[in-house]
N, C-alpha and C positions, 0 to 999 in steps of 0.2 A: 164919377162918384161911386164908391164901393157899395155893394148891396149887402146889408147886414141882416136881411130877413132870413130866418132859419130855413134850411132846406126842407123840403117835404119828404115824408116817408115814401118809400116806393109804393106806387099805386094810390097815393093820397093826393086828392085834388087841392088846388090852391084855395078854393072856397072852403073846403073842410078844414084846412090848416088855419084859415083866418077865424073860423068859428070855434076852434079848440080852446079850452080854458088854459090859462097860464100855468096853473098848478099842475095840470096833467103833463104839460111839456117838461116842467122841471122834474117831475117824478120819473118820467121816461129817461131823462138824462142821467138821473141818479142810478137807475136800474142798469143802464148801460155801463156806467163807471164801475158799479159793484161787480157786474158780470165779468168785466175786463180784469178787475183786480183779482176775482176768484180764479179766473183762468191763469192769470199770472202767478198767483199763489200756488195753485195746483202744480203748474209747471216747475215752480221753484222747489216745491216739496218733493216732486218726483226727482228733480235734479239732486236735491239734498239726500234723498233716500238712495239714489244711485251712487252718489259719492260715498255715503256711509257703507253701502253694500260692498263697494269696491275696496274699501278699507277693511271692513269687518270680515268679509268672506275668507280672505286668505288666512285670517287669524283663527278661523274655526278649527277645533281639534280634528285630528285625523280619525275618522270613524270606520276605517276599513277593518279594524279589529273586530267590530261588531258582527261582521259576516261569519266570524268564528268565535262566537260569544263565550267568554270564559270568566265568569264572575269569581269573586272570592268564595271559595268553598272550604268548609271546615274539614279537619281530619276526623275520620270516622273509624271506630274500632268495632269489629264484629267477632262473634264466635265462629267456630268452624262450620256450624250449620246456618250461618247468615243472620243471626240475631244481633241487633245493634246494642253495643255495650256502653258507648259513650262517644261524644264528639267534642272537639276543641277548635275554637276559632271565634273571632268577634261576631261573625254573622252565621247564624244557623240557617243553612240553605241546602236544599236537595234539588240539583239541576234536573229539570224534567223537560224533555223534548215536547214540542207543541202537539205532536201526534199522540202523546201519552197523557195529555191533559184532558180530563173528561169534558165532553161537550157542555154538560150542565154548569161546570165551573166557568168555562169561557162565556157562556150565555149570560150568567149572572154578572160577570164583570162588564161585558159589553152593554147590558141593559142599563147599568147605572153610570158607567164611565164614558161610553162612546158608542151609542147604538148605531151610528152611521160609519163606523170605523172602516168597513170594507168598501164603502162607496165614496168617501171624500178623499181629497188629496193630501191630507195630513193636518190642515188648519181649519178650524171652525171660525170663520171670519166674524160672525156675530159675537162669539165668545171673546175674541181678541178686542173688539170694540168695548164690550162690557168691562173687560179687565183694565183697559186704558182709562175709561171713565171712573172706575173705582179707585184707581191710583190718584185721581185728582181730588177725591173726596176724603172724608175723615178716616174711613176704613179702607184697608187695602185687601183686595181679594184677587185670587188667580182667575176667577171666572170659570168658563167651561173649557178647560184644556183638553185636547184630544189625547188619546193614548200615545200617539207618536210624540206629541209635545211633552208628555210626562216622561217618556223614555229619554228624550233629549235632556230634560231637566235633571232627572234622577241619575243618569249615567255620567253626564259631563258638566253640569252647571250647579251653581250654588242655589240656595233657596231664597235669596234676597228678592224683593219685589220692586224692581226698577224697570224703567223703559229700556235701558241698555240690555239688561238681562233678557227682557221679553223679545227684543230684536234678535239677539243671539239664539234664543229658543226657537223662533220662527225659522231662522236660517238653517239651524240644525235639523229642524223638522223636515224642511224641503230636501236637505241632504240625505237624511235617513230614508225618506220615501223614495228617493232616486236610487239609493244603493241597495236597499233591502226589500224583500217581499213583505206583504202584510202579515203573513204567518210568522216570519222571522221577527218582525217588530213586536207582535203579540207575545211570542215566546220569551223575548227579552223582558217584556213588561211583567209577565206572569212569574218569572223567576227572580227579577231584580227588586221589585217593590217591597218596601219595609211594612210589615204587618203586625208589629208589636211583639213583646216578649222575646226579643232577639231573633224572631223569625223573619226571614227574607224569602219571598216567594210563597205561592199558595201551597206547594207540596209540604214545605216546612211548617207552614201555619196550620195545615190540616193535622199534622202530627202533634204540634204544640197544643192546639186547643181541643182537638177531639181524640187524639191518641190513635189515629188510624191513617192508612195510606190514602193519598188523594184519589186513587182509582175507585175507592169505595164511598166517596162523598155523596150525600143526598142533596136534594134541591134546597131544603131548609138550611143545611150546613153551608152549602155554597153561597146562599144569600147572606148568611151571617159573615162569612169571610169576605165577601165582596164589599161589605160595608166598611172594612178596615182601612183601605187606602186613603180615604178622605180624612180619617182621624184615627190612627192606630191606638191611641190612648182613650179618646173620647168615646169611640164605638167598640171598645174592648169588651168582649163577653165575660172576661174574668173580673176586671176592675170596675166596669160600668155596665152591668147586664141590662139595666132598664133602657138606656140609650141604644145599646146594641140591638135590643129587641125591636125598638121603634124603627131603626134603620133597616133591619132585616125585613120587616113587614113591608116597608116601602119598596125595597128591591124586589120582593116577590111580586108586588103589584106591577112594577116596571117590566119584569120578565113576562108577565101575562099580557100587558099592553103591547109589547113588542112581538108577541106571537111565539116566544121561546118556549112557553109552557101553556097547557090548557087551563081552563078555569078549575077543573077537578084537581089537577096537580097543584095549582096554587092554593086551593083550599086545604088540601092534605098537608102541604108544606107549612101553612100557617098553624095547623094543629099539631105538627110533629114536636115532640119534646126532645130538646137537645141535651146531651150529656157533655158538658164542658169540663175539661180538666182544670180544676182550680188550685191544685196543690201538687206535691210530689207524686209521681206515678209509681204507686206501690206494687203495681202488677209487673213492672219491668224487671229485667234481670239485673241484680245488683252486682256489679263487678268494677266498682270505682277504683279499687287498688290495682286491678289489672289494667284498666284504661290508662291510669296515670303512669304505670310502668311502661306501657307501650308508647305513650306520649314522649317520655324521656328518651326512649331508645330511638324513636323516629326523629325527634328533634336533634339528636346527636349527629344524625346523618344528613338531614335536609335543612337544618337551621330554621329560620323564621318562615320559610316557604311551607313548613309543616302545617301552618294554620290557614293558608290561603289556596293551596294547590289542589285541594279536593282529593287528598290521598285516602284510599280505603284500605285499612289494615285488617287482615284476617288472622285470627289467633288459633291456637290448638284447643282452646276451651270448648267444652260441650255445654250448651245452654242448660240442659236438664241437670247436669252435674253441678254447674255453678250455682244454680238456683237452690238446689237442695243443700249444698254446702253452706251457703249464706244463711239459710233458715235454720239449719241444724246447729251452727255455731251460735247464732243469736239465742236460740232456745236453750242451749246448754248454759250460756252465760246468765240468762234470765232465771233459769231454774236455780242456779247458784245464788243469784241475788235475792231470791225469795227466802233464803235461809239466813240472810244477813240482818243486822240491826238496822231499823229504820233511821235514816239520817236527817229526816225532816223535809218540809217543803222546799222547793227551789227558790221561792221568793214570796213575800207578802205584799199585797197591794191594797190600798184604801179603796173601798167600793162605795161610791156615792149612792144616794137614794133615788135620784131622778133617773127615769128610764133611759133617756138618750145618753146621759153622762155615764150611767152604769154600763151600757153597751160599749161605749168608747173605751172605758177603763179596761173592760174584759178583753176587747180586741187588741189593745196595746200590750197587755200582759201576755196574751197568747202569741202575738207576733214576735215578742222578745224571747219566747220559749216555744219554738216550733215543734211539731210532732217529729219524733225520731222513729220513722217506720211505724211499726205497730205499738210502739211505746208513746202514747199520745198525751198531750198536755191538757189540763183543765183547771178552771178557777173554782174554788169552793164557795158555795153560797150558804150552805148550812153544814154543821158538823156536830156529831154526838158520838158516844161510844158505840151506838148501834146502827148509825146510818150517816152517810155523807151524800149530800146533794151538790153536784158541781155542774158547770156548764162548759161545753167545748165550742169550737168554731162553728159558725152557722147556727148558733143558739141551740145546739144539741144538748139535752139535759142528760146527765149521768147520775144514776142512783146506785150507791154501793152499800151492800148489807152483808151480813153473815160472814161466810168464809172469805169474801172479797176484802174484808177489813183486816184480816189476820196479819198480812205482811207489815202493816203500819199500826198495830195495836198500841205500841208504846207511844205513838204520836197522838193517840186519842185519850190517853190517860189524863185524869185531872191533875196529876203530879208531873206531867210532861214539861220539860224546860221550854221557855218561850220560843227558842229556835226550832224546836221539834214539834211543838203543839200544832195540830191541824185545826184551823179555825177559818172563819169567813175571810175571804181575800187571799187564802193560801193557794199558790200555784203548785199543783201536784201532777203526778203521772199516773195514767190508768191504762189498762190493757183489757181486751176482750178475752174471756176464757173460752175453752171448747164448749162449754154449756151455754154460750152466748150471754153470759152475765159479765158485769164489770168487776175488776179487781184493782186495788190501788197498788202501785209499785214505785220504783225509783230508777233513774238512769244509773246503770252500773259503773262502778269505778274499776272493776276488774276488766282485763283485756283478754283477747284470745287470738288464735291464728289457726288457719286450716289451709293445707295444700295437698293436692293429689296429682299424681302423674302416672303415665303409662311406663312401667319399668322396662318395657321392650325397646322403646326409642327415646324416652325422656320427655314426651309431649305432656305439657301441663294441662290437666283436665279441669281443675277448679283451684281458685286461689282467693282466700278471704284474709285480708291483712289485719283485720281488727273488727271490733263490734260495729263501728260506724265511721265511715271515711270523713264525713263532715265534722264529726266530733273529735276525731284524732286521726290525722293523715299519716302517722307513723306506720309503715308497713312491717308488721311483726313477723311476717313470713321471711322476708329477706333482710331485715335490718335489726331484729331483736336477737342479741347474743345472750343466751340463757343457759343455765346448767341443765343437762339432759337427765341427770339422776339415773334411775335404774334402767331407763330406756337405752342407755349406753352400754349396758352389760353384754349384750350379744356380740359386740365387737371385741370385747375381752375374751369371751368364750371362743370366738372364731380364731383368735390368735392361739388359744390353747390347743385347738385341734391340730395345729401345725407342730405342736410340741409333744404330741403323743397322747393327749387327753382324748377320751371317747365319751359318748353319752352315758356310759355305764361306770365311768371312773368314779370311785367313791372319794368324796371330800368331806371333811368334818365341819359341820355347822356348830362351832363352839366359840366361846368368847375370845376376843383378842385384845391385847393391850400393848401400846407402844409408848415407851417413856420418852422424856425430852431428849435423851441421848440418841434415840433412834430417829425421832422426827426433826430434831434440830430446833424445836420450838416448844410448843405446848404439848403435854402428853395427850395421846389420842386413844380413846376406847370406843370404837365403832359399835353400833347396835343394829339388830334387825328391826324392821319397822314395827313388828308386834312385840319386840322386847324378849322374844322366846328363842331358844336354841334347840334344834332337833337332832343334833349329833350327826354321825356319818350318814351321808345320802348320796345317791348317784347324781351326776352332773345334770341330767335332764330334769330331775325333780327340783334341784336347787334353782335352776333358772325359772321353772314354772312357779315356784314359790317366792322368787326374787330374794334369795338369801344373800345378805350383804357379806357375811363372814366367808361364805364359799367364794364369792367373787374376789375378795381380797386375797384369800389363800391361792386362788388360781393365778392372780397377777404376781404374787410373790414368786410363784414357781416359774412362770414364763419370763419374768423380768419386766420391769416397768419400761425400760428403754426399748426392748423388743416390741412390747405392746404399743408404745407410742409410734414407732415406725410402722407397725402393722395398720393402725387405724387411718394412716394417711392414704392407704390404698382405697379407702371408701370416700375420700374427698375431704376429710377433716384436716385442719391445720395443726401441725405438731406443736407450735408455740402456744396454742390455746388449750393444750392438754399436757401439762407438765408431767414429766416421768416420775410421778410419785404414786404411792399406793392408793391415794384418794381417787385416782383416775378410775379405779375399779367401781366406784360408786357414782361415776358421772359428774365429777366436780369441775370438769373443764367447761368450755363454752361452745355452743353450736347455735345455728339458726334452724328453724323448721325446714327451710329449703335444703340445707345440708343433710338433715335427717332423712328427707324424702329421697335424696340422691343415694345416701348410704344404704337405706333399707332396700332400695331397688336393686342393689348388688345381690342381696340374698334372693330377691324375687325373680331375677332373670337368669340365674345360674352362674353368677360371678362376674358379670360385666359392669363396668362403671360407665353409665350413660349420662351425658350432661343434660340438664333440663332446658327446654326451649319453648318459646311462646309464640313467635310470629312465623306463620307459614308463608304468607305472601303479601305483597303491597302492590296495589294497582292505582292508576290515576282515575279521574272521573269518567273517562271513556272506556275504562276496563283494560287498558294496556298494562300488562304485568311488568312491574319495575323490579321486584324482588320475588324470587321463588326459592324458598328455603326448605330443604328436606334433609334431616339428619342422617348420618350413616347408620346402617344397621349394625348391631353388635357384631364385632369380629375379634379375633384373638389379640389384635393390637390394643383393644379396649379392656382386656381381661384384668380384673383387679385381684380376684382370688380364684383358687382352683374350684372347678365345678363340684368336686367332692365336698369341699368345705361348705359351699353354698347349700348343697343338698342336705347335709347333716344339720346345718344351722336351721334350715327350714323345718326339719323334723323336731328340733328343740323348740322353735317358736310356735310350731303347730300345737305342741302340748300346752304352751302358755294359753293359747286361745281355746283349748279344749277343756282343760282341767285346772289351769293355773289362775293367776290374778286377772286374766282376761277371759275366763271361761264363759262369761256372758255373751261373748261374740258368737261362737259357734252355736250356743244354746238358742240365741235369738234368731240368727240368720239361717239356721238349719242347713248348714253346709260345712264340709270338712276342710275345704281349701282356703282356710283363713289362718294367718300367721301374724304374730305381733308381740309387743312388749309394753307393759305399763311403765310409767316413770313418775316418781315423786321424790323431790329433793328434800334435804334437811329442813325441818320445820314447815314442810309443805309450801315452799315458796314458789316452786315451779311444778307444773302438773302436765303430764304427757300421755298420749297413747300413739305409738308408731306401729303400723301394721300394713299388711298387704294381702292381696290375692294375686296369683301369677300375672294377671293383666292390669292390676291397679294397685299403686302404693298410695297410702294416705296418712298424713301426720296431723295430730291435733295438739295444740299447746294452750294452756291457760295460766295466767298469773297477773300480778300487778306491775305496772310500769316502774313504779318505785317499789322495789322488792319488799314484800312483807308476807307473813303467813296467810295462806288461804283458809286455814282452819285445820285443827288436828285430824279430823276424819276425812278431809278432802283429798282423797287419793286420785291417782290417774284412772283407776278403775271406776271411781264414782263420778268424776267430772268429765274427763276427756273421752273415755271409752264410749259413753252413750252418744256423743256427737259423731264419732267414727261409725258406730253401728247404724245410726240414722242415715248417714250419707251412703254407706255401702248397701243398705237395703234398697235404695233406689238405683244407685250406680251399677250394681251387679244384677239387676233385674234382667232376666233373659240370658245371662252369661252362664254357660254350662260349667259345672264343677271341673276343675283342671288341676290335678296334682302332678308335680314334676316327676319325670321318669328318672330312675336311678342311673347316674353316669358311670362310665368305666372307672374301675379302681375302688369301688365300694362293695361290701358284701353284707348280707343280712344274716345275723346269727341270733337265734332265739327271739326273733321279732325286733331286734335292734340293728341299726346300721353302723358299720365301722369302715375305716380305711382297710384295704386288703392287708397291709403290713402289720396292722394292730389287731387283727381279728382273732388271732390264735388264743386259745385259753378260755373258751366258754363265754367270753365277752364280758366278764365282770370288770376287768381292768386291762388296759393295754400295756401296763408296766409291771406285770408280775404280781398284781394284787388279787390273784384268783381267790385266795383265802381271805374273806372279809375280816377275819380276826386280826389280820396284819394292820388294819386301820386302828385297832386298839387292842394290843395283845393281851392285856390283863382283863379286858371286858369291863373296865371301870370308866367313869366319866373322864374326859380329857382334862388336862390342866387348864386353868382360866387364862393363862397368858403365855405368849411365846417369849422366850428369853431375849430374842433379838430378831428383827425383820431382815433376815439374810436372803436376798433374792436368788442366791445360788444354791439354796437347799433343794434336794430332790423332792419329788412328789411324795415319796414314802416318808420323808422327814416331816412333812406337813402334818402327818397323822400321828406322829410319835412325839407330841409336844407335852 
């Protein structure tokens, strides 16, 4: 008969078994079954994980590239002295080796992200369990991911929160820890992580938020940046300063708890006042037109790799020159704007009475009308004929009184039209004056351009393509074809030197008239700017006074076709300068860049040098990819005879000494300045083109849709002051350098001539020794030429 009595536990007596309660026996049985099931389940889970790993591991991405970490790096553009001008790319990043990352920055990150980073194997197992439990609940959370896990996720995986992604993350973590050192992993993290405001990595974030290199970061600043990985927007010191401050204080405490800083350092960090950049960096060098030009040139060679390869492009620009050029042109334009009629506020907004609603309305209005450098926006709260009270961003109150109201006086009149009337809710523009008071102004409609270059090799030193790149991206230096006006006359005079004219040649400044039979169209009766005629005068005086009648008579003599061919030597296009007498007054089309190239021919002794901008291109490791150096001037580059350039310098020097640009030498107190003003008909285009032997600079001002700048707005009034302001800084420390006389010229009576034209006391090179020949009867010349015959002799031009 079988024995159904339960077997005894080891060491358990038969008597004890008989005395044991039944319920205890059943409980023990259940425990054994549960234990067996748990073991079986664990073995099954291990088997399942093993199978999953065997399937998943081969599908993990190849991470061998991380041993030579190359993230997406933007194109960066620099001046010749290493100042950053601009960068282009989806990700603003500055790759920084781990050895160059300050210890305080690494400590701040480790304190809040992974204090045991250097001691664990890559996975925080408690954190993984928490993440798994969180995924089962209502809210999904990543839990306490280690830095290695974050690198795996940020570099290779999506941000979805699933078990599958978590498994891949752990596997990648093991793989990273096996392949890379801890320092390599931390370096990747510190450069790869997104930190808001298009900044990737802590070096870029330090520049973005504090405007300083990472090497100069403080404990307080490092703690602020270390709070960004968790929530780049939520802990952003620009958009959410209160939350960012709370996070910063917590990280400072964590740094102290982990022994990274002392209690004294922690307390000092808590008290440190941070200066966060909340808007455009007005202290930076403004060279947006240059940066965009470089971007286009580099993209033409490297394609889309331009924005990810980490190319560093170095230009010929000097940061000091570029900065003063930008400020000088803006000041010149704003000085002109003060003389214009007030056009009214940019917008009117309804301002509610509630405090919160009022702040929101003002913020919205100012966001729609951001500051334009030093031309700032404000919303009017109160307005009368004697005072305006307005508010700017950050609740800054602006009070405008007295002279500060003058530019907008018409908008404060009781009779002002509704569109011009300044009243509560008006969005206006204000500027700070040198006296630290406020003045009302308006964004200018007029545009301008400035370019300077070294005439010895063509290196561009400064380029400003307009008043503001964000307002108008059209580059007026390279793209604007405008009439040069009187600034073109020197090229006509240069052609005349090759036809026997000298600085002392007498030409009659008398009226001219060309009927329809001569012009083939409408009759033409040109005038001088001042409407006056001074009669016979030497060539050098005519150019200094910018006499139109003299320029036309010179062109008649040398021939329009000859002059058209001659100006191409300076880089001008013949088809843009038709062979008509109007060419004498600059009726063709040029760009400011062309004018810089052309005037450099006079400045360097007769060579035509091409302007150039990029000196070298290097990759992120400093390897030189392009090294560009222009050829030095040589005879193959000669455009005009050295004698011609030398005598033209003498003529242009007189313009800057006693002519229409006399303010140049008078202000800068140096004699080696040369140039020519230019104002077209009806003052539509306004120029000053000039040089010193080591620097050529061109200024242009005008409206994009051509219209008069105003009757009195000449090149000497508008453009020359911009040129002087620039040269005052650019030539600081540059010794005076006047060109030496070349072979083939001779000085007679204080004036320079070609050797072959110097005979005869220097009054004229063509037998006009007796001034009476210019007007034998001593009477005023006739008012009109019978016909514009370009084959007439020079003597005929005075016997009209």
